[in-house]
N, C-alpha and C positions, 0 to 999 in steps of 0.2 A: 596635294593628295596624290599618293602613288597607287598604282594598280598593279596587281600581280599578273604576270603572264601565265597562261595555261601551258602546262608541259605538253609537248607533242606526244601523241600516242605512238607507241612503238609498233612497227608493222609486224604482222604475224607471218613470218616466213617459215616454210616447212624445211627442216634440215634433213639431210640424208639419214641421220641417226633416227629421227622420228619414223621414217618409213621402214627402217630396219626393225623397229620394235613393234610394228603393226601386228596385232593379234591375228591368229589363223581364223579362217572363216569356214562355215559349212561343216561337212562331215569330218574334216581333219581336226577341227577344233573340238568336236564332240569326242572323237577318239582320244585326243590328247587329254581331255578332261577325265575321261574314264580311266585311262592309264594312270593318271595322277591319283585318282581316288583309290584305285587298286593298290598302289604303292603305299599310300597313307594307311589303308586298312591293314596291309601286311605288317607295317611297323607296329601298329597297335597289337596285332596278334603276337608279334615277337616279344612285346612287353607283357604278354600274358592275358590280354583282354579278350573277351568274347565279342566278336564283331558281326554286325548285321548291316548289309548295304542296301541302299535304295528302298527305304520303307517310308510309310506315311504315319506321322504321329500328330494327333489333333488336327487333322486336315492340312498338314504341312509336310512337304516332301523333305526327307532327310537322306543325305547321301551316305553317311556313315554314322552308325551308333556303336560306340565301344563301351562295354560294360565290364567292370573289374572290381576286385576287392582291394582295398588299401590295407596293408598289414596292420593289425591292431584294431581294425574296424570290423563290426559285424554286419554292416550294410554293404550293398552293392552300389557302386557309383557309375554314372553314365556320363559320357562326353560325346 
């Protein structure tokens, strides 16, 4: 009867790349997020959407609500 040997568990070493990808913390992260939201909102505006930022819908916080009409459609669409 032969038995299988368990594979050794690889050690979890932190590489220099992992620390370089570390997310920002605190106020810098909040500011970075707001800047990103503003850029995305501006892109939707350039596409012709009506944009509302930082609203609450059904007790859920929504960062960006873009509403627009698709050509040929009579309804407004929101993303």
